[in-house]
Backbone as a ProteinNet text record, in pm:
[ID]
protein_1_A
[PRIMARY]
MSGSDPLTNTQQSDQDYYHPLCYSIQVDDENEQSALLPAFHQRKSLRVQDKIFIVFLFSILITGLAIGLYLLATEGHEWKAAGVYNITVREQWQAHVPSSTMPKLELPVRRVLFLPANTTSCGSKSHCAKVLQELQLQHMLQWKEPDISYNFIMTADGRIFEGRGWDFETSVQNCTVNDTVTVAFLDELDAKAPTFRQAEAAKMFLEVAVTEGKLERCFNTAVWGGNKFFIDLARNVQDVLSECEGIT
[TERTIARY]
-3832.4	-3959.3	-4055.9	-4056.6	-4151.8	-4113.5	-3979.7	-3938	-3970	-3983.4	-4009.6	-4150.5	-4238.7	-4381.6	-4422.2	-4378.2	-4418.8	-4370	-4251.7	-4202.3	-4293.7	-4322.6	-4412	-4547.5	-4592.9	-4719.2	-4717.2	-4602.2	-4584.9	-4584.5	-4512.7	-4514.1	-4653.5	-4721	-4854.5	-4945.1	-4914.1	-4991.7	-4967.8	-4831.6	-4798.1	-4867.6	-4863.7	-4926.1	-5075.3	-5132.6	-5272.5	-5302.1	-5205.6	-5231.7	-5202.3	-5094.8	-5050.6	-5119.4	-5148.9	-5218.2	-5343.3	-5436.2	-5556.8	-5529.8	-5424.9	-5394.1	-5339.1	-5247.6	-5193.1	-5307.6	-5391.8	-5503.6	-5594.1	-5619.4	-5704.9	-5644.7	-5511.6	-5443.1	-5449.1	-5429.2	-5439.3	-5576.3	-5679.2	-5812.4	-5846	-5797.4	-5815	-5743.9	-5618.9	-5547.4	-5622.5	-5672.5	-5744.6	-5872.4	-5940.6	-6061.4	-6027.8	-5912.2	-5870.5	-5835.5	-5765.4	-5734.7	-5859.5	-5953.1	-6076.1	-6157.2	-6145.9	-6214.4	-6149.6	-6017.3	-5944.5	-5958.6	-5987.9	-5998.2	-6102.4	-6225.5	-6322	-6280	-6219.2	-6167.2	-6060.4	-5971.9	-5867.6	-5920.9	-6015.7	-6080	-6159.3	-6221.8	-6293.5	-6201.1	-6084.8	-5990.3	-5934.1	-5908.5	-5863.3	-5967.6	-6092.8	-6201	-6209.3	-6192.8	-6197.6	-6083.5	-5965.5	-5853.6	-5876	-5932.4	-5968.9	-6069.5	-6172	-6269	-6211.2	-6118.4	-6051.8	-5968.5	-5900.8	-5824.3	-5918.4	-6033.8	-6127.1	-6180.5	-6210.4	-6256.6	-6154.7	-6030.7	-5927.7	-5907.5	-5912.9	-5893.8	-6013.4	-6130.1	-6248.1	-6234.2	-6190.4	-6170.2	-6057	-5953.2	-5841.2	-5887.4	-5975.5	-6023.1	-6113	-6197	-6274.8	-6186	-6082.2	-5986.3	-5921.2	-5880.2	-5816.6	-5911.2	-6037.5	-6137.3	-6164.3	-6185.2	-6210.2	-6095.8	-5971	-5854.1	-5851	-5876.5	-5880.4	-5984.5	-6101.4	-6207.5	-6169.2	-6113.1	-6068	-5965.7	-5865.5	-5760.7	-5824.1	-5915.7	-5980.9	-6056.7	-6131.6	-6210.4	-6113	-6009	-5904.8	-5843.1	-5811.3	-5744.3	-5837.2	-5965.2	-6060.6	-6123.5	-6095.7	-6157	-6117.3	-6212.1	-6180.9	-6167.3	-6173.9	-6161.9	-6299.7	-6299.5	-6429.9	-6530.5	-6648.1	-6755	-6829.4	-6848.8	-6920.1	-7047.7	-7163.7	-7288.9	-7341.5	-7350.7	-7418.7	-7373.4	-7243.7	-7193.5	-7255.9	-7333.6	-7402.9	-7335.3	-7295.2	-7233.4	-7134.3	-7046.6	-6955.3	-6937.2	-6896.1	-6871.4	-6723.9	-6679.1	-6541.5	-6549.8	-6489.1	-6502.7	-6410.3	-6423.1	-6348.1	-6195.6	-6155.6	-6008.7	-5950.4	-6026.7	-5974.9	-5963.7	-6052.5	-6033	-5956.5	-5907.2	-5827	-5891.1	-6008.8	-6086.7	-6010.6	-6027	-5970.6	-6048.1	-5982.7	-6052.9	-6141.3	-6268.4	-6359.5	-6299.9	-6333	-6277.5	-6346.9	-6467.6	-6535.8	-6638.2	-6694.6	-6794.6	-6926.8	-7001.9	-7126.3	-7236.4	-7359.5	-7475.2	-7480.2	-7512.2	-7533	-7660.7	-7660.5	-7776.7	-7859.9	-7989.4	-8076.8	-8123.8	-8100.5	-8138.7	-8256.4	-8345.8	-8337.2	-8394.2	-8336.4	-8386.3	-8510.3	-8587.4	-8711.9	-8715.1	-8603.2	-8608.3	-8470.6	-8477	-8352.2	-8360.5	-8257.7	-8250.1	-8150.3	-8193.7	-8108.1	-8072.7	-7946	-7903	-7781.8	-7762.1	-7634.8	-7524.9	-7407.4	-7291.3	-7233.5	-7262.6	-7214.4	-7059	-6992.7	-6847.8	-6802.3	-6675.7	-6618.7	-6636	-6653.2	-6675.8	-6537.3	-6544.1	-6423.2	-6436.5	-6336.4	-6345.8	-6279.3	-6209.7	-6143.1	-6153	-6126.1	-6136.9	-6039.8	-5918	-5820	-5854.6	-5900.7	-5945.6	-6063.7	-6158.6	-6276.4	-6241.9	-6136.9	-6096.7	-6042.8	-5965.8	-5914.5	-6017.6	-6121.2	-6236.3	-6305.8	-6320.9	-6389.1	-6309.5	-6175.1	-6087.9	-6101.3	-6105.5	-6126.8	-6264.4	-6364.7	-6499.3	-6512.7	-6443.4	-6449.8	-6382.7	-6270	-6201.4	-6288.5	-6356.4	-6446.9	-6553.6	-6612.3	-6720.1	-6668.3	-6546.6	-6487.8	-6433.8	-6366.9	-6306.1	-6404.6	-6484.8	-6571.5	-6707.4	-6762.1	-6890.6	-6888.5	-6762.6	-6743.7	-6814.4	-6815.3	-6872.4	-6759.8	-6791.1	-6692.9	-6641.8	-6713.3	-6681.3	-6750.9	-6728.2	-6810.9	-6956.8	-7044.4	-7180.2	-7264	-7228.2	-7314.9	-7282	-7388.6	-7364.2	-7300.6	-7344	-7284.5	-7276	-7176.1	-7153.9	-7139.1	-7206.7	-7205.6	-7146.8	-7059	-6990.8	-7074.7	-7028.8	-7107.3	-7106	-7008.7	-7002.7	-7077	-7143.9	-7222.5	-7143.6	-7021.7	-6944.6	-6984.4	-6998.4	-7048	-6931.8	-6909.3	-6811	-6883.2	-6822.2	-6877.7	-6838.2	-6936.7	-6906	-6922.3	-7035.6	-7061.8	-7126.4	-7155.8	-7206.3	-7343.3	-7359.6	-7479.9	-7456.3	-7342.3	-7305.9	-7351.5	-7340.9	-7370.6	-7468.7	-7535.5	-7638.9	-7576.3	-7651.4	-7611.5	-7632	-7578.6	-7598.6	-7638.6	-7765.9	-7818.2	-7913	-7904.6	-7994.2	-8139.2	-8227.2	-8371.7	-8414.8	-8343.8	-8371.3	-8369.4	-8469.1	-8468.6	-8364.5	-8265.3	-8149.2	-8139.5	-8218.8	-8205.1	-8275.8	-8352.7	-8421.8	-8396.3	-8281.9	-8258.8	-8114.7	-8096.3	-7966.9	-7957.9	-7839.1	-7822.3	-7738.6	-7777.2	-7702.4	-7673.7	-7550.9	-7512.7	-7452.8	-7478	-7431.1	-7321.2	-7202.7	-7093.8	-7123.4	-7064	-7079.5	-7175.9	-7173.1	-7259	-7396.5	-7487	-7619.9	-7734.6	-7713	-7828.3	-7934.3	-7892.5	-7989	-7984.5	-7920	-7919.3	-7942.2	-7970.9	-8012.3	-7891	-7906.4	-7808.2	-7789.9	-7677.3	-7655.9	-7736.4	-7750.4	-7822.8	-7760.6	-7622.5	-7555.9	-7573.8	-7583.1	-7610.7	-7750.2	-7844.9	-7981	-7996.8	-7936.4	-7946.6	-7869.7	-7756.6	-7677.4	-7748.1	-7817	-7889.6	-8001.3	-8072.1	-8183.6	-8126.6	-8016	-7960.2	-7908.4	-7843	-7791.1	-7898.3	-8008.4	-8117.8	-8189.7	-8193.8	-8256.3	-8178.5	-8048.1	-7958.4	-7975.5	-7984.9	-8001.8	-8129.2	-8239	-8360.8	-8344.9	-8282.4	-8254.1	-8171.7	-8075.4	-7989.1	-8046.9	-8169.5	-8234.6	-8180.8	-8105.3	-8057.8	-8158.7	-8244.2	-8345.4	-8485.1	-8580.6	-8713	-8773.2	-8845.4	-8901.6	-8998.3	-9067	-9164.8	-9093.8	-9012.2	-8933	-8985	-8948.9	-8986	-8857.5	-8876.4	-8768.4	-8787.3	-8679.7	-8687.1	-8574.7	-8591.8	-8491.1	-8456.3	-8332.6	-8292	-8292.4	-8372.6	-8379.6	-8488.3	-8498.1	-8606	-8569.3	-8460.1	-8416.2	-8516.1	-8583.2	-8690.7	-8639.6	-8506.5	-8451.4	-8437.8	-8395.2	-8388.6	-8528.1	-8625.1	-8760.3	-8811.3	-8778.8	-8818	-8744.4	-8612.7	-8538.5	-8594	-8623.4	-8679.8	-8811	-8897.4	-9026.3	-9002.5	-8919.5	-8895.4	-8835.1	-8742.7	-8688.7	-8792.5	-8872.9	-8976.6	-9085.7	-9122.6	-9219.5	-9166.2	-9038	-8985	-8958.4	-8911.4	-8861.1	-8951.7	-9016	-9081.9	-9228.9	-9281.6	-9423.5	-9507.6	-9444.2	-9511.4	-9531	-9613.4	-9638.6	-9602.7	-9556.3	-9532.5	-9399.3	-9343.4	-9223.2	-9256.3	-9169.7	-9200	-9111.1
-9899	-9827.7	-9878.8	-10019.2	-10073	-10027.5	-10005.7	-9962	-9815.9	-9746.7	-9607.1	-9579.6	-9670.7	-9643.8	-9629.6	-9718.9	-9698.8	-9565	-9525.5	-9396.7	-9284.4	-9302.3	-9198.3	-9198.6	-9323	-9335.6	-9280.9	-9308.6	-9254.9	-9108.3	-9046.3	-8900.8	-8847.2	-8920.9	-8874.5	-8898.5	-9008.4	-9038.1	-8933.4	-8900.4	-8799.7	-8662.8	-8634.1	-8510.7	-8513	-8631.1	-8647.6	-8635.5	-8683.2	-8684.4	-8546.7	-8486	-8364.3	-8239	-8234.3	-8112.9	-8082.1	-8174.3	-8140.7	-8100.6	-8169.2	-8134	-7990.5	-7958.9	-7830	-7722.9	-7760.7	-7671.4	-7650.9	-7761	-7750.5	-7667.6	-7680	-7596.4	-7446.1	-7425.2	-7282.4	-7229.5	-7313.5	-7267.7	-7241.7	-7329.9	-7315.6	-7192.5	-7165.5	-7049.3	-6918.4	-6921.4	-6805.7	-6780.8	-6894.7	-6882.4	-6830.7	-6878.2	-6829.1	-6685.7	-6644.5	-6501.5	-6418.1	-6471.8	-6399.8	-6391.5	-6497.9	-6494.7	-6404.8	-6382.1	-6299.7	-6151.8	-6120.9	-5982.6	-5901.8	-5951.9	-5874.2	-5858.8	-5962.5	-5948.8	-5840.2	-5837.7	-5740.1	-5595	-5579.1	-5445.4	-5408.8	-5512.1	-5482.3	-5435.3	-5507.6	-5465.6	-5323.5	-5298.3	-5167.5	-5059.8	-5090.2	-4993.9	-4970.2	-5075.6	-5058	-4971.6	-4990.1	-4909.1	-4761	-4734.6	-4590.1	-4534.5	-4619.2	-4574.5	-4545.8	-4630.5	-4609.7	-4480.9	-4450.4	-4327.5	-4203.5	-4213.6	-4103.3	-4075.8	-4182.3	-4173.9	-4114.6	-4154.5	-4099.8	-3951	-3915.4	-3772.7	-3697.2	-3748.1	-3685.6	-3661.6	-3765	-3750.9	-3653.8	-3647.8	-3558.9	-3416.7	-3392.3	-3256	-3207.3	-3299.3	-3259.8	-3223	-3300.5	-3274.1	-3134.2	-3112.8	-2982.4	-2862.9	-2885.2	-2779.9	-2757.6	-2862.2	-2843.8	-2778.2	-2815.7	-2750.8	-2606.3	-2569.1	-2428.2	-2343.9	-2403.2	-2337.3	-2316.3	-2426.3	-2417.2	-2308.2	-2303	-2203.3	-2062.8	-2047.8	-1916.3	-1874.4	-1963.4	-1930.4	-1898.6	-1970.1	-1943.3	-1807.4	-1778.1	-1646.3	-1529	-1549.5	-1432.7	-1431.6	-1525.3	-1522.5	-1400.3	-1324.3	-1200.9	-1086.8	-1100.1	-983.5	-940.6	-845	-782.8	-890.2	-872	-973	-928.9	-1017.1	-987.8	-1079.5	-1015.6	-1087.1	-1089.3	-1212	-1232.6	-1147.6	-1105.4	-1019	-883.8	-838.3	-709	-601.3	-633.2	-539.4	-610	-525.2	-582.6	-481.7	-537	-446.5	-443.8	-324.5	-303.8	-264.8	-345.8	-325	-210.4	-168.1	-51.1	-72.5	-194.9	-217.2	-203.9	-233.8	-226.7	-80.7	1.7	138.2	223.8	154.3	214.6	326.3	294.8	396.1	422.8	546.1	584	522.3	500.7	447	552.4	518.2	615.9	681.5	804	882	849.3	788.9	749.9	645.8	589.8	485.5	544.7	460.1	499.1	403.1	446.7	359.1	247.5	130.4	11.7	22.9	-24.4	-27	-150.6	-131.2	-245.6	-308.5	-434.7	-515.1	-600.8	-624.2	-563.6	-421	-340.7	-201	-202.2	-89.2	-94.7	16.4	97	209.5	224.9	261.7	284.8	430.9	505.7	645.8	661.6	703.9	740.3	884.8	920.2	1059.2	1078	1191.4	1219.6	1257.4	1213	1253.6	1380.6	1421.4	1553.9	1560.6	1462.8	1464.8	1463.3	1473.6	1455.4	1309.9	1294.3	1154.5	1082.5	949.2	869.6	749.3	713.6	608.9	477.6	468.5	347.8	317.9	196.6	160.3	239.9	255.3	326.7	479.5	530.2	674	691.3	606.1	615.5	602.2	513.2	499.8	632.9	702.6	832.2	937.7	936	1026.1	998.4	869.6	835.5	872.2	857.4	899.1	1046.8	1126.5	1270.4	1299.7	1228.3	1250.8	1214.5	1107.1	1069	1173.7	1225.9	1332.1	1458.3	1493.3	1605.9	1587.2	1469.2	1447.4	1454.5	1399.4	1390.8	1529.1	1603.9	1730	1847.8	1853	1971.9	1946.3	1824.4	1796	1745.1	1718.6	1665.4	1529.6	1451	1315.4	1218.4	1110.5	1014.7	928.8	934.6	850.9	909.2	848.1	894.2	866	953.5	952.9	845.1	792.8	699.8	557.1	473.9	330.8	266.1	306.2	250.6	363.9	355.6	462.9	385	438.2	370.5	459.7	399.6	471.6	465.1	540.3	541.7	408.3	325.8	199.1	85.1	124.3	22.7	-44.2	-2.4	-56.9	6.6	-78	-27.3	-37	73.9	82.2	84.1	9.1	2.7	125.5	196.4	306.3	259.4	296.1	239.4	99.5	60.7	-75.1	-99.7	-225.7	-268.1	-267.9	-215.9	-220.3	-101.6	21.8	146.1	232.1	309.8	396.9	510.9	556.2	668.1	803.6	908.3	1038.5	1138.4	1152.6	1240.2	1331.1	1461.9	1556.1	1534.2	1558.3	1549.9	1411.6	1308.4	1172.6	1081.3	994.7	901.4	789.1	779.4	703.9	561.4	528	401.5	289.6	327.2	226.1	253.3	323.1	365	329.5	281.9	257.9	352.4	422.4	519.2	464.6	495.1	459.1	586.5	634.7	764.3	732.8	819.3	801.4	907	858.9	953.4	1024.6	1135.2	1230.1	1338.3	1447.3	1556.2	1530.1	1486.1	1435.9	1512.1	1640.9	1725.7	1740.3	1737	1764.5	1661.7	1545.4	1440	1306	1211.6	1076.2	992.1	896.4	792.6	713.3	655.2	573.1	448.7	385.7	255.9	151.3	148.7	42.3	72.2	200.8	231	183	210.9	172.6	21.2	-53.2	-201.3	-256.7	-199.7	-250.7	-226.9	-110.4	-79.1	-177.4	-218.6	-312.9	-450.3	-494.5	-620.7	-620.4	-513.6	-501.4	-508.4	-441.3	-444.9	-580	-641.7	-776.1	-878.5	-868.9	-954.6	-922.3	-794.2	-755	-809.2	-811.7	-869.4	-1021.6	-1086.9	-1226.1	-1265.6	-1176.4	-1202.6	-1157.5	-1096.4	-1054.2	-924.8	-844.9	-721.3	-607.1	-628.1	-533.1	-604.2	-537.1	-596.7	-619.8	-727.4	-758.1	-655.7	-597.6	-483.3	-355.6	-300.8	-181.3	-63.6	51.8	182.7	242.7	328.1	397.1	547.2	620.2	770.5	832	959.5	1031.2	1160.3	1207.1	1329.5	1440.6	1543.9	1653	1629.2	1711.7	1704.7	1653.8	1579.3	1528.2	1423.9	1459.9	1369.4	1232.1	1234.2	1109.2	1008.4	1062	978	933.5	1022.3	978	865.6	875	770	641.1	653	539.5	467.7	550	495.5	421.9	479	418.7	288.8	291.4	175.9	57	86.5	-13.3	-72.7	10.3	-34.6	-118.3	-73.7	-147.6	-288.8	-298.1	-426.1	-518.3	-465.6	-551.1	-552.8	-445.1	-435.9	-475.8	-528.1	-563.1	-444.2	-327.9	-209.3	-117.5	-18.1	76	219.6	299.4	436.8	462.2	583.1	616.8	725.8	729.4	816.7	943.6
-6430.9	-6448.4	-6344.4	-6334.8	-6236.2	-6096.8	-6078.5	-5944.7	-5919.3	-6032.6	-6015	-5994.2	-6032.8	-6013.3	-5877.9	-5783	-5642.6	-5587.2	-5628	-5575.9	-5624.6	-5752.9	-5810.9	-5741.9	-5718.3	-5650.8	-5511.9	-5448.5	-5313.7	-5311.5	-5402.1	-5409.4	-5438.2	-5532.5	-5556.7	-5435.8	-5370.8	-5252.8	-5138.9	-5137.2	-5037.9	-5075.1	-5201.6	-5241.3	-5215.1	-5249.5	-5221.4	-5074.1	-4991.2	-4845	-4784	-4824.6	-4762	-4812.6	-4941.7	-4991.8	-4917.6	-4907.7	-4829.1	-4687.4	-4630.2	-4486.6	-4478.4	-4569	-4569.6	-4602.6	-4690.1	-4720.3	-4605.1	-4535.8	-4417.4	-4310.6	-4296.7	-4194.3	-4233.3	-4359.4	-4406.2	-4381.7	-4412.5	-4389.9	-4246.4	-4159.4	-4013.1	-3964.9	-4015.4	-3973.3	-4012.8	-4137.3	-4179.3	-4101.6	-4068.6	-3984	-3845.2	-3796	-3658	-3661	-3763.3	-3777.6	-3793.1	-3867.3	-3890.3	-3757.8	-3678.6	-3549.2	-3449.7	-3464.8	-3369.3	-3403	-3529.5	-3567.7	-3488.6	-3472.1	-3386.8	-3246.4	-3186.6	-3051.8	-3042.5	-3141.8	-3142.8	-3153.8	-3244.8	-3260.7	-3135.5	-3068.1	-2949.7	-2835	-2819.1	-2719.5	-2755.1	-2882.7	-2920.8	-2893	-2919.8	-2888.9	-2738.1	-2655.7	-2511.9	-2466	-2523.3	-2479.9	-2515.1	-2634.8	-2671.7	-2573.5	-2539.1	-2441.7	-2307.9	-2267.8	-2136.4	-2141.3	-2251.6	-2261.4	-2257.3	-2327.9	-2325.8	-2190.1	-2118.7	-1977.7	-1883.1	-1901.5	-1815.7	-1847.2	-1976.8	-2010.1	-1952.8	-1953.4	-1897.1	-1752.7	-1679.5	-1531.3	-1503.4	-1583.7	-1560.1	-1584.5	-1680.5	-1713.3	-1599.5	-1543.2	-1424.7	-1305.8	-1284.6	-1173.3	-1191.4	-1319.3	-1342.1	-1322.4	-1373.6	-1351.8	-1208.8	-1129.1	-986.9	-915.5	-951.8	-890.5	-927.7	-1049.4	-1094.6	-1013.7	-1002.3	-929	-781.7	-723.1	-579.5	-559	-651.4	-641.5	-653.7	-746.1	-765.3	-638.8	-579.2	-458.9	-348.3	-343.1	-229.6	-249.3	-375.7	-404.6	-378.5	-405.3	-393.8	-254.9	-168.6	-30.5	38.9	94.3	171.8	84.7	-46.7	-140.9	-179.2	-270.9	-303	-355.2	-311.2	-340.9	-463.1	-557.4	-677.5	-684.2	-709.3	-708	-846.3	-907.2	-1030.7	-1145.2	-1140.8	-1238.8	-1260.4	-1160.4	-1175.7	-1089.7	-973.5	-886.8	-796.4	-731.5	-629.5	-522	-411.3	-293.9	-254	-244.9	-195.4	-49	37.2	184.5	224.8	347	398.9	392.6	426.1	424.4	286.3	184.9	50.7	-3.5	40.3	-5.6	99.6	201.7	306.9	375.3	428	504.3	635.9	682.2	810.2	927.7	1036.8	1155.2	1206.7	1244.4	1301.6	1426.3	1442.3	1555.4	1693.4	1686.6	1803.1	1774.2	1876.8	1851	1798.4	1733.9	1674.1	1713.7	1712.4	1753.5	1649.9	1697	1610.2	1532.7	1414.9	1330.4	1363.3	1389.6	1418.6	1294.2	1279.7	1159.9	1193.1	1092.6	960.2	956.3	880.8	867.6	776.2	791.5	712.9	607.1	599.8	499.4	433.9	307.1	228.1	176.1	207.7	168	51	-64.5	-176.1	-172.7	-193.9	-199.2	-280	-342.1	-417.8	-323.5	-349.5	-266.8	-313	-439.4	-501.2	-485.7	-538.2	-546.4	-688.1	-711.2	-845.4	-887.5	-1016.6	-1070.2	-1066.1	-1072.9	-1073.3	-1166	-1233.3	-1337.5	-1310.5	-1200.1	-1168.3	-1012.9	-978.8	-838.7	-750.3	-794.2	-721.6	-709.6	-820.8	-819.6	-724.6	-732.6	-648.7	-502.4	-469.6	-336.3	-279.2	-362	-319.7	-299.6	-391.8	-371	-240.6	-205	-79.9	39.2	28.7	139.6	169.5	60.1	76.5	135.4	84.5	130.8	283.6	323.6	463.1	551.4	509.3	585.4	593.1	483.7	487.9	591.2	598.7	687.5	839.3	853.6	990.4	1035.3	945.7	986.5	978.5	871.8	858	919.9	907.4	961.5	1101.3	1150.7	1279.3	1308.1	1204.2	1215.4	1254.1	1323.6	1361.4	1244.5	1132.2	1011.7	891.5	777.8	663.6	689.4	652	693.1	638.4	520.3	446.6	477.5	466.4	483.9	363.3	248.2	124	21.7	-67	-167.4	-300.1	-402.4	-534.4	-633.3	-716.2	-830.4	-951.4	-1053.2	-1181.7	-1253	-1231.4	-1300.5	-1225.2	-1115.4	-1038.5	-928.7	-904.4	-786.1	-661.7	-559.4	-427.7	-327.3	-258.1	-157.2	-22.4	70.8	205.4	288.7	345.8	437.4	578.5	638.4	773.7	764.9	645.3	620.9	690.4	722.9	798.6	949.2	989.3	1134.4	1207.4	1157.5	1230	1162.3	1246.1	1195.4	1108.6	1016.1	933.9	1011.6	960.6	1026.6	916.6	887.8	788.6	861.5	840.8	903	865.3	959	939.8	892.6	939	895	1017	1032.1	1134	1101.7	1181.8	1140.2	1188.8	1292.2	1358.8	1277.4	1182.1	1094.1	947	915.4	778.2	736	616.5	560.8	438.9	429.4	318.2	206.3	81.5	-32.1	-106.6	-102.1	-168.8	-307.9	-400.6	-540	-567.6	-595.4	-631.2	-760.9	-781.4	-893.9	-854.2	-938.7	-908.7	-969.5	-892.6	-941.2	-895.4	-863.6	-817.7	-922.1	-1051	-1155.4	-1264	-1241	-1343	-1282	-1367	-1318.9	-1287.1	-1196	-1177.9	-1305.7	-1322.4	-1447.6	-1444.3	-1557.4	-1568.5	-1480	-1479.3	-1402.7	-1253.9	-1214.9	-1073.8	-1033	-1116.8	-1086.9	-1076.7	-1171.3	-1171.6	-1044.7	-1022.6	-904.5	-777.4	-769.3	-643.8	-623.7	-725	-713.7	-674.4	-737.5	-698.2	-558	-522.4	-386.7	-279.4	-301.2	-203.2	-202.9	-319.9	-323.4	-243.4	-253.9	-169.5	-27.9	8.6	145.4	208.9	130.4	171.2	201	105	120.9	238.1	273.2	389.3	522.9	519.8	640.4	695.3	616.2	662.5	634.5	540.6	502.3	504.4	565.2	571.8	432.6	421.4	289.7	246.1	340.4	314.2	362	276.9	311.2	239.9	293.1	230.1	167.6	70	12.8	30.9	38	55.5	-21.5	-56.5	-128.6	-52.6	-77.6	-14	-122.1	-94	-188.7	-290.6	-394.4	-490	-623.9	-634.1	-761.1	-809.3	-918.7	-968.5	-1017.7	-1060.9	-1102.6	-986.6	-871.8	-754.9	-706.8	-723.4	-685.4	-776.3	-907.2	-1000.7	-965.8	-932.5	-892.1	-772.7	-667.5	-542	-567.2	-648.7	-679.6	-754.4	-854.6	-933.5	-851.3	-764.1	-675.1	-585.8	-525.2	-432.6	-507.9	-629.8	-703.9	-738.7	-770.6	-810.4	-692.5	-582.7	-469.8	-350.4	-315.7	-188.7	-197.2	-85.8	-84.2	-37.6	-2.9	37	-83.7	-66.9	-173.2	-130.6	-228.3	-204.2	-135.2	-150.6	-81.7	18.3	122	240.8	221.3
[MASK]
++++++++++++++++++++++++++++++++++++++++++++++++++++++++++++++++++++++++++++++++++++++++++++++++++++++++++++++++++++++++++++++++++++++++++++++++++++++++++++++++++++++++++++++++++++++++++++++++++++++++++++++++++++++++++++++++++++++++++++++++++++++++

């Protein structure tokens, strides 16, 4: 028994010695884990932020690439301004080559002439292109003109087709042509008004022309014939855009 007491005491002593040590280690380990948890969550948060930033940069890259491809694809094609109107150039509606040279138009011009083309109406770009081809042939074969007479032709949906453009003088009887650009409206408009889209597109078109220096800022408007709707359109356009007053 006496021999067993030291062993028992030793075990107790060992227990007394080791238990606090083990306890302290456990406490230190828990403290270390507790200290590591914020750092772990911080690193995890940083990784999430990095992923979000990479996704953001990638989306910008894709957007820029898409815009670049769109601009490349539409280069040289019909031009659209502010979603209001667009211009279809001669090559796109397959205009015939002029039969002879024409006098150059002096820019900036100071007068805009509105007139009805008095043709059949058209509802699509391809249909309107055919109407214009027929109109051009009529001017060239029957009127003995070198080209379609008008500078620009506007359809009912506000689309603008290039005729002689800003390059050559128009050829309209009883009209001073060297300082005038003509805008003809398709459809039979002798006794009815241009459409709202035609009126809005005409204003936007002339506003851009002033900005580009092709039309004088202080320009006059004129109408062909006595259509009161065209007179109202001409006055409205001039009141909105021009620094001059009255129509000639």
